[in-house]
N, C-alpha and C positions, 0 to 999 in steps of 0.2 A: 308251180310251174315253171320251169327253168326262161330265163331270160334269152332273148338272139344272141347275147356275147357271152354267155354261158354255154350255149348251146355250139358259138363256134371253137370254144376251147376244146370241147369234147372231141373236134375235128383234129387236132394235133394227134392221136394215134389211129386215126382212120386207115384202114387197108390200100386204100387209092391214093395213090402218088400224087396226082392233081388236087385230088382233095386238102390234102395236109402241106401243101405249098402253097394254094390260096388261103387256106387257115393261117399260116404262120404269116403270110404277108401283112394279112390285115390287124392281125395280132400284136405286129411289132409297133404300132400306134399307140393300143391298148397299155403297153407295156410301161407308158411315159404316163399317160393319162388316168389308167386303172388299173394298177399293180396289183392292188387285192384280189382281183380274177384270177390270179394264177394261184391263190393259196388255198381255193377251195377243194373239198373233198381230200382233206389233208394231202395239200401239194401234191394231186395229181397230175396238175397241167407241169408243176416242175421236173417229176417225174419222168414226162413225155419228151420233156426238150432236152432232158439232159440225152436221150436217147436218139434225139433228133440229131445231136450234131456228127452222127453217124451216117447222115441221110448225104441224098445228091447236095453239092457245093450250096445252092443258092438257099436251099432249104435248113441246111448248117446252117450257114451266116446269117438268118434269119433268127433262127433256133439260139444262136449264140448271142447276136444282139440282144435279144429278151433276157436272156439270163444274165447279161451285164447290166442294162437298166433296171432289173428286181432286185440286183444282190444288195441292192441297199436296205432292205428287209431283212434281219436278223435272221428270224426265221428259216429264209430262202437261203440267207449266205450258211448256215449252221448247214443245212440240207447237203447243199454241193459241195462244201468243204470237206465235212466229215465222210463221205463217201468215197470209199478206196477206188470201188472202180471205174466212178466217173474220172476221179483223177488220174486212172493211170489210161485211162480214153482219152483224157485231155492230152498228157503226156507221148501218149504214143501218136499223135496227130501234129502237134505243134513241133517236134522234133522231126518231123515227117519233111523232106526237101521239097517236096511237091503239096506241100498243104496250102490249097488258096485262102483259108479262113485264120492263119497262124497269127496275125495281128489280132484277131478280135478273141481267140485263144488266150492270146498277151494280155487282154484290156481286162479276160476275165479273171484272169492267175492276179492282177494288180488288186481286184478287188477280195478274192478267196485270202488272202496273206493280213487282210485286215482280222483275220482271226486265229487265236493263238496255235489253232489246231494245226494248219498250214506250215509251222516249223519242222513238222516231222518230214518232209522234204529233203533236211538237209543231212537227214541221214539215210532216205529211202534209198534203196538197190532195187534197180531195173534190168532187163536188156539193153546193152547198148547201140545205140542209132549207129549204124556204118555210117560214113562220110563225114560225122557231124563229130564224136566224141569218142575217145578210148576210154572215160570212164563210166562205172556202173552206177553211180550215183546220179539223182533227179537232178538236185541242184546244180552239181558241174553242167550237165547237159543243158539245161536253161542258161548258166550261163555264156556257154560256147555258141548256144542260137542267138545271143545278145550281142556279141562279139561280134560275131560273122557277120549277122546281122546289118551292123554298120554300115556293111560295104556291099549287103547285099549279095554276099560269094556263097551263101548256103542256101536262102532262099529267096528266087527272085523276086515273089508276089507279098513278103512281109520284111518288114526291118525289127522288128521284136520291140522296139521302143519300150514299150509298155511294162515289158519286165523289169526293167528297174525300180519300179514303183512297188514291185514286190522284193527285188533286195532290200531297197528301204525298210520297210517293214521287216523282215526277217534279221535287218541288223540291230533293232530293238533288244532281239534276245544274246543271253549269256553264247549260250551253242550258236546264233549266229554271229556275233562279235567275235568269236573263238576261229569260224571257219574264215571268215573273209580277211584275217590276219595271219593264216596259218598255208603254211604252202601246202598245195595236195598232191597227194601222191601220185597223181595219173600224170603231172607235168609238172612239179615241183615250183609252181607258180602262185604266189598269194591271190586269190581271188580279186582283192582290191585292188591291187595292181593292174589288174585288167581294165578296171573301172576307172580308176584317174582319169585317164585322157580324156574321157568323155565329156570332163568339164569346160572343154573349148572347144564341145561339138557343136553343130549347127544348129540340132534339137535341142527345140528348148527344152521337152519332155527329158530326155537324156541327163543335160545340164541339171535341171532341177532335182532329178530324182537319185545324180550323183551324190549331189552337196547333201540329200537328206543323207544317204548314206553313209556318208562320211563322218556328218553329224552323230548320227546314230553310233556307227562304231565307238567315236570319241567320248561315248558316257563311261567308258571302261578304262579307268584308270592304268591297266594293265598292259592295255595297247596301245599308250603312249609310244613308249620305246622304240618300237616296232614301225608306227606310223611314222614318227621324226626322224627314224635313221637315215641318212644318206644309204646308207647298202640296204635298208629294210627297204618298205613301201613306200615312203619320204614323198609324203602328201603336202608339204609345204609349196614344192613351186605349181602345183597343179590349184592350191586353193587362191593363192597370192595372183595369179596371173590373170583370172579373172576380174580381182580387185585392181589391176592396174590400169591405168592408161598410157597416153602419149606423154606423159610428163618429162623433162628433163631431169638428170640430179647433176651434182658436182662430182668430179672423180674421186673425191673422200667420200662422198655417199654412196656412189656405184660400187668402191667396193666393199662396202657395208651389204649391199645387195645378195640373193643367191645368183649363180651366176645367170641364169634361166632367164632374173630378170634385168639384167645389166644390159643399156644402151637399147633398149625399145623401141622399134620404129614410131616415127611420127603420126603413122595411122593407126596404132595398137589403140584400141576400142576396148573400154571396162563393158562385162557382160551387161546388156541392158536390161536385165529381167533383175528390179532391187530386191525380188525376193529371197534370189539366188545371193543376191551380193548379202542379204543379212545371214541366211544361212552360214553362209564360209564367215563371217564375223563371229556369230556364235558358236562354229567349231573350232577356231581360233581361241576363241574364251575358255571353252573346254580343255585347250590343250594348254592352261595355263593354270591347272588344277595343282598342277606339282609343281615342286623348286626346278627341278631337270626342265619341264617343260618351258616355265616361263625364261629360263637361263636361255635355252635353244631360239624361244623367237624374240628374245633380244639383240642375240647375235645375229642374228639374219636379216637384219634391217626389215623387221615387222612394220616396227613404226612408221619408217618410210613411205612405203605404201600406203596404209591407214591413212596417216598423215593427208596422201594426196586424196584417198577415196572421200573423204570428209571434206576437204575442198570443196570439190569435182561433182560428188553425186548431189542434186539436190530431193532429197529424200529426208527426212525425218527419222524413219525408222534406222537408216543406213547411218546418218550423222552419231546417233544415239548407239549403236553397236560401236561403233567406232572410239567415241570418248570413254565407253565402258572398258573396252580392251584395253586404250593408253593407260588408264588409269591403274591397273592390274601392272602395267609392264611398269611401272613408274614407281611404283610401290617398294617400300623397304622389305628387307628380307633379313629375318632373324638371324643377329650374329656380324651383320657385313654394316660397312661404315654407314652413317644417313646422308641420304642422297646418293649413294653410292651407284643407283641405276637410272639416273639421268641422262647420265649418255649422250647428252643433246636434244633430249625428248622433250617437251613441252605439252602439259593439259592442254586437249581441244577444247576451244570454248564452242559454244551452239550457232554463231555465226561463221563456223568452216576455219577459223582461224588458230593458229599455234598460240595458247595465251603465255603466262610465264608460269615457271615450276609449279607445279602445284605442291600445297602440303604432305609430307609423305607422314606414312602411320596411320593416315584417317582409314576405318575399314570399307572396304570395296561391296559393291553390290552388283558382282558379275551381269547377273541375269535379271534384274527388274523388280518391278513390284508381284509379279504373277511367277517367280521362279521359273527354271528353267522344264522343259517337257521335251519328249523325243520326239523327232522331226515325222510327221507323216506329209508327205508332199502333196500340195494341193491339188487333189486329183477326180474334184467335181467340176464338170464342163460347166454347169449352171451356176450364174450369179449368187450372191448372199448377201442379205443384210447385215452389216457386222456388230450391229447390237444384238442378233439372234444367232449368232455364230455357232455352227455345230461344233460338237465333241471334232476333233482333227483325227480321233482313232476311227470316225466313221464315215469319213468322204470315203466316197467310191467314184468311178470312173462312171460317166452313163456315154450311150450312142446316143446322138441326136442327128 
């Protein structure tokens, strides 16, 4: 005999609107406390919820909330991410300027991006949403939602912030790395060039997601010339500004800095999120993977910014990241004069001070004990015990 909860789930496809609305409202709570109830009868409740996003706005909102909360289950995630009809239904609505639940859809997309299968939106063609984009490609349309959403100029009810976590996941794939670093035919702009200004945005979601996107793209060595070129995407100013504070430099030191970092105002603040700072330092470290990248970072005053961050940020992880980066920048290069890359650089000790120049030629361990991994931004709203940390790729957004 079915339980009361199982009977309540059955009402998700009831013909009476009021009954559907009452059922979905009550089931939001159980999406947190008893998510397994939505997997009964071969995921029939999930199939019902996918249809309910087309229902009246409040019903659709609750249905989306439930889908976001239960999509940490792999069976559910595979079901919704591999459903082409459901994907088009989401795309049709999130690109609609009058969609009231676009932010909930952005959260769901952030979770769906945890599966490799969703990378198909990089090449997926669909109808052009008038007033939003001139591209037929789904990812271009979502990028335009994200950019216009920052100023609320497209949909007054949505900021589309959570789409940035989808971008970060797509940047793990070679196809995504190519997409973000290649000018697109419809506007001749690198998609990553649209994202980098948000490293200094008020929204921590945007800053965190863009930082992760930059890091994941940087795993591809072939992208580095375009990432570092002043005539290309030129990501260095956007990474270094969040790491920079109000410290003053001598005129000779200012001459070493990028123009965007010279003579910053006395009220300049570093990004307060140390996880973002660590991600930026990891990206800089990835950019030292080639001789050309190391030379660019040496020539553009990266050491000065990192030195001050190491001195002023009271966080162990940030300081370790600074130390690893400086160790690599000071390292001798094959064929060069020994000690030729000190250039005023000193090894950073663990007390936040510049030490005497380090010995050259010793092997660097740029990624620490556990090695480098592609970055999946911290999207789980709930807190977790660090000793029982889940795999980064399994983090999902939950609505509470």
